[in-house]
DOPA-321926 format. One record per residue (C-alpha): y, x, z; residue in three letters; residue number from 1; chain. Coordinates in steps of 0.001 Angstrom, whole numbers, plus 500000, padded with zeros to 6 digits. Example, Ala and Ser with C-alpha at 12.3 -4.5 7.8 and 13.67 -1.06 7.14 Angstrom:
% residues 2
py: 495500; px: 512300; pz: 507800; rest: ALA; nr: 1; kette: A .
py: 498940; px: 513670; pz: 507140; rest: SER; nr: 2; kette: A .
% end
This chain:
% residues 120
py: 845409; px: 838054; pz: 446170; rest: MET; nr: 1; kette: A .
py: 844452; px: 835121; pz: 444004; rest: GLN; nr: 2; kette: A .
py: 841360; px: 833151; pz: 444941; rest: ARG; nr: 3; kette: A .
py: 839426; px: 833970; pz: 441770; rest: HIS; nr: 4; kette: A .
py: 839758; px: 837697; pz: 442594; rest: HIS; nr: 5; kette: A .
py: 838057; px: 837287; pz: 445990; rest: ARG; nr: 6; kette: A .
py: 834412; px: 838106; pz: 446564; rest: LEU; nr: 7; kette: A .
py: 833277; px: 835669; pz: 449253; rest: VAL; nr: 8; kette: A .
py: 829631; px: 834803; pz: 448576; rest: SER; nr: 9; kette: A .
py: 827408; px: 836284; pz: 451305; rest: ASP; nr: 10; kette: A .
py: 824529; px: 836634; pz: 448871; rest: ALA; nr: 11; kette: A .
py: 826631; px: 838531; pz: 446324; rest: ARG; nr: 12; kette: A .
py: 828187; px: 840753; pz: 449006; rest: ILE; nr: 13; kette: A .
py: 824697; px: 841660; pz: 450229; rest: SER; nr: 14; kette: A .
py: 823626; px: 842374; pz: 446665; rest: GLN; nr: 15; kette: A .
py: 826600; px: 844694; pz: 446126; rest: VAL; nr: 16; kette: A .
py: 825728; px: 846487; pz: 449384; rest: HIS; nr: 17; kette: A .
py: 822086; px: 846921; pz: 448347; rest: ARG; nr: 18; kette: A .
py: 822394; px: 847686; pz: 444642; rest: GLN; nr: 19; kette: A .
py: 825944; px: 848936; pz: 444122; rest: GLY; nr: 20; kette: A .
py: 827152; px: 852472; pz: 443526; rest: ARG; nr: 21; kette: A .
py: 829214; px: 853947; pz: 446317; rest: SER; nr: 22; kette: A .
py: 831810; px: 856628; pz: 446900; rest: ALA; nr: 23; kette: A .
py: 833604; px: 857587; pz: 450091; rest: ALA; nr: 24; kette: A .
py: 836438; px: 859637; pz: 451497; rest: ASN; nr: 25; kette: A .
py: 837844; px: 860071; pz: 455002; rest: GLY; nr: 26; kette: A .
py: 839441; px: 856621; pz: 455215; rest: LEU; nr: 27; kette: A .
py: 837441; px: 854306; pz: 452951; rest: LEU; nr: 28; kette: A .
py: 834082; px: 853578; pz: 451369; rest: VAL; nr: 29; kette: A .
py: 833827; px: 851722; pz: 448063; rest: ILE; nr: 30; kette: A .
py: 830787; px: 849920; pz: 446682; rest: ARG; nr: 31; kette: A .
py: 830847; px: 848556; pz: 443140; rest: VAL; nr: 32; kette: A .
py: 828431; px: 846519; pz: 441054; rest: LEU; nr: 33; kette: A .
py: 829085; px: 845094; pz: 437578; rest: PRO; nr: 34; kette: A .
py: 829446; px: 841340; pz: 437259; rest: ASN; nr: 35; kette: A .
py: 829300; px: 839162; pz: 434159; rest: GLU; nr: 36; kette: A .
py: 832852; px: 837869; pz: 434551; rest: LEU; nr: 37; kette: A .
py: 836119; px: 838624; pz: 432778; rest: ASP; nr: 38; kette: A .
py: 837718; px: 839659; pz: 436084; rest: ARG; nr: 39; kette: A .
py: 836978; px: 841886; pz: 439045; rest: SER; nr: 40; kette: A .
py: 836435; px: 840496; pz: 442534; rest: ARG; nr: 41; kette: A .
py: 837122; px: 842272; pz: 445810; rest: PHE; nr: 42; kette: A .
py: 835972; px: 842078; pz: 449420; rest: CYS; nr: 43; kette: A .
py: 837647; px: 843986; pz: 452266; rest: PHE; nr: 44; kette: A .
py: 835786; px: 844984; pz: 455423; rest: VAL; nr: 45; kette: A .
py: 837216; px: 846490; pz: 458600; rest: ALA; nr: 46; kette: A .
py: 834831; px: 846726; pz: 461541; rest: GLY; nr: 47; kette: A .
py: 835668; px: 846983; pz: 465225; rest: LYS; nr: 48; kette: A .
py: 835653; px: 850782; pz: 465033; rest: ARG; nr: 49; kette: A .
py: 838880; px: 850566; pz: 463022; rest: VAL; nr: 50; kette: A .
py: 840763; px: 848981; pz: 465922; rest: GLY; nr: 51; kette: A .
py: 841588; px: 845651; pz: 467488; rest: ASN; nr: 52; kette: A .
py: 842088; px: 842469; pz: 465453; rest: ALA; nr: 53; kette: A .
py: 845742; px: 843210; pz: 464728; rest: VAL; nr: 54; kette: A .
py: 844917; px: 846657; pz: 463345; rest: VAL; nr: 55; kette: A .
py: 841930; px: 845435; pz: 461314; rest: ARG; nr: 56; kette: A .
py: 843978; px: 842645; pz: 459728; rest: ASN; nr: 57; kette: A .
py: 846819; px: 845077; pz: 458937; rest: ARG; nr: 58; kette: A .
py: 844403; px: 847437; pz: 457194; rest: VAL; nr: 59; kette: A .
py: 842932; px: 844589; pz: 455135; rest: LYS; nr: 60; kette: A .
py: 846405; px: 843325; pz: 454184; rest: ARG; nr: 61; kette: A .
py: 847396; px: 846814; pz: 453055; rest: ARG; nr: 62; kette: A .
py: 844214; px: 847206; pz: 451016; rest: LEU; nr: 63; kette: A .
py: 844764; px: 843819; pz: 449348; rest: ARG; nr: 64; kette: A .
py: 848268; px: 844923; pz: 448378; rest: GLU; nr: 65; kette: A .
py: 846971; px: 848221; pz: 446984; rest: VAL; nr: 66; kette: A .
py: 844381; px: 846417; pz: 444852; rest: VAL; nr: 67; kette: A .
py: 846876; px: 843767; pz: 443759; rest: ARG; nr: 68; kette: A .
py: 849194; px: 846477; pz: 442397; rest: ASN; nr: 69; kette: A .
py: 846400; px: 848602; pz: 440895; rest: ALA; nr: 70; kette: A .
py: 845437; px: 848466; pz: 437252; rest: ASN; nr: 71; kette: A .
py: 841734; px: 847669; pz: 437709; rest: THR; nr: 72; kette: A .
py: 839188; px: 847173; pz: 434961; rest: ALA; nr: 73; kette: A .
py: 837634; px: 843698; pz: 434676; rest: PRO; nr: 74; kette: A .
py: 833975; px: 842980; pz: 435303; rest: GLY; nr: 75; kette: A .
py: 833283; px: 844526; pz: 438726; rest: TRP; nr: 76; kette: A .
py: 832445; px: 843224; pz: 442193; rest: ASP; nr: 77; kette: A .
py: 833915; px: 845644; pz: 444719; rest: THR; nr: 78; kette: A .
py: 833691; px: 846056; pz: 448481; rest: ILE; nr: 79; kette: A .
py: 836254; px: 848291; pz: 450186; rest: LEU; nr: 80; kette: A .
py: 835163; px: 849294; pz: 453687; rest: ILE; nr: 81; kette: A .
py: 837684; px: 850801; pz: 456105; rest: ALA; nr: 82; kette: A .
py: 836512; px: 853757; pz: 458175; rest: ARG; nr: 83; kette: A .
py: 837503; px: 854688; pz: 461702; rest: ARG; nr: 84; kette: A .
py: 840763; px: 856518; pz: 460828; rest: GLY; nr: 85; kette: A .
py: 842107; px: 853788; pz: 458556; rest: ALA; nr: 86; kette: A .
py: 843848; px: 852013; pz: 461451; rest: GLY; nr: 87; kette: A .
py: 846122; px: 854980; pz: 462131; rest: GLU; nr: 88; kette: A .
py: 846764; px: 855718; pz: 458438; rest: ALA; nr: 89; kette: A .
py: 849980; px: 854619; pz: 456805; rest: GLY; nr: 90; kette: A .
py: 850247; px: 852530; pz: 453670; rest: PHE; nr: 91; kette: A .
py: 850733; px: 855538; pz: 451382; rest: VAL; nr: 92; kette: A .
py: 847645; px: 857274; pz: 452788; rest: GLN; nr: 93; kette: A .
py: 845523; px: 854152; pz: 452289; rest: LEU; nr: 94; kette: A .
py: 846933; px: 853729; pz: 448802; rest: GLU; nr: 95; kette: A .
py: 846048; px: 857306; pz: 447821; rest: LYS; nr: 96; kette: A .
py: 842562; px: 856988; pz: 449322; rest: ALA; nr: 97; kette: A .
py: 841908; px: 853682; pz: 447535; rest: ALA; nr: 98; kette: A .
py: 843192; px: 854942; pz: 444175; rest: HIS; nr: 99; kette: A .
py: 841060; px: 858061; pz: 444539; rest: ASN; nr: 100; kette: A .
py: 837935; px: 855979; pz: 445145; rest: LEU; nr: 101; kette: A .
py: 838705; px: 853504; pz: 442363; rest: MET; nr: 102; kette: A .
py: 839160; px: 856402; pz: 439949; rest: ARG; nr: 103; kette: A .
py: 835901; px: 858021; pz: 441078; rest: ARG; nr: 104; kette: A .
py: 834062; px: 854701; pz: 440695; rest: ALA; nr: 105; kette: A .
py: 835574; px: 854315; pz: 437194; rest: LYS; nr: 106; kette: A .
py: 837203; px: 851077; pz: 438278; rest: LEU; nr: 107; kette: A .
py: 840681; px: 851812; pz: 436954; rest: THR; nr: 108; kette: A .
py: 841595; px: 850346; pz: 433600; rest: ALA; nr: 109; kette: A .
py: 842961; px: 852634; pz: 430953; rest: ARG; nr: 110; kette: A .
py: 846739; px: 852336; pz: 430754; rest: PRO; nr: 111; kette: A .
py: 847976; px: 850333; pz: 427806; rest: GLN; nr: 112; kette: A .
py: 849847; px: 852510; pz: 425317; rest: PRO; nr: 113; kette: A .
py: 853469; px: 851557; pz: 425174; rest: SER; nr: 114; kette: A .
py: 855062; px: 850751; pz: 421857; rest: ALA; nr: 115; kette: A .
py: 856773; px: 853783; pz: 420370; rest: PRO; nr: 116; kette: A .
py: 860530; px: 853641; pz: 420472; rest: GLU; nr: 117; kette: A .
py: 862230; px: 853497; pz: 417086; rest: PRO; nr: 118; kette: A .
py: 863762; px: 856781; pz: 415947; rest: ALA; nr: 119; kette: A .
py: 867578; px: 856766; pz: 415716; rest: PRO; nr: 120; kette: A .
% end
């Protein structure tokens, strides 16, 4: 994930926690708060309940990959928090859970219409 898409400021992360909207499912919690930028920024959290350091880092790597490949709308600061079962979940399960939450939080960008193909 590129540096300008990372949410790293402790003050801003705390603000997103306090003031942001949230949604949750069995594997993840998402908190979102609008920012005044032309891009969205993301923070990934996996606490010790998720597993040991290897498991926590694997979950965060998988979530970064999911977000990198997702079509997200610009202008949001987002925190994705892994829940207890996320360490045992596979990539596809995490991907479905993350996409579900991003859709519920209205974080997904509308797909760009493709150019119509010329008629033969």
